N, C-alpha and C positions, 0 to 999 in steps of 0.2 A: 440473759439467763445463763448461769454457769452449768457446765456439764457435770453430772454426778457419775461416779465410778461404781456402777452396780455390782461389779465383780468383787470389789473390795469390801462391800458391806457384809456384815454377818446376816444370817437368815432372819434374825429378830429385827435388825435395822432395815433390811429389805422389805419385810412385811409392813413395818411402820411407814416406810416410804410409799409403798404401793397403796396403802390405805389413805394416805394424805395426798396422793397424786393419781387418782383413779383414772385419769385420762391418758396416763403414760403406759401404752400397750407394751412397749419394750420392757419396762420394769416388771409388769405383770408376768410376761412370758419368762423373764429371767427368774422371777420368784418361783413360778410353777416348775421350771426345769430344776432349780436347786432343791425344791421341796421333794420332787421325785427322786433326785439323785441321793439325797440324804435321808430317804425314807427309813423309818424305824418301826413301821407297823407290820403286822402279819395278817394275811387274809385267811379266813376260814370259810367253809361252805355255810350256807344259812342253816339254822337249826329248825328242826321239824317239831320239837317239843323241848320243854325245859330239861327233860331227862337226857337229851342229847349233850348237855353240858358236861355230863359225866365222862364223855369221850375226850374232853379237852381240859384236863386238870390244870395244865399250865396257864390257861386263860383265867380260871377261877383264882389261882394263886396270885397271878399278876394283878387282877382286879382287887383282891383283898389287900395286897401291898400298896397299890395306888390309893385305895380308899383310906388306909391308915395314915398316909402322908397328908391328906387333906382334912384330917379331923382336928 
């Protein structure tokens, strides 16, 4: 079996590799490390009501932009 260079794979390629080689723990950990390092998400505290969304207008705007792309 030939060695694969996990570091040279794009995140998308690495995800596909991990999904097709689920027994490869090293690939999984490499993927998780890269996912964390390239994180593009923002964390917010949990909402107590829908009215709390008014405190996060940037979230609403981003959601509306993302929804428009998938229409």
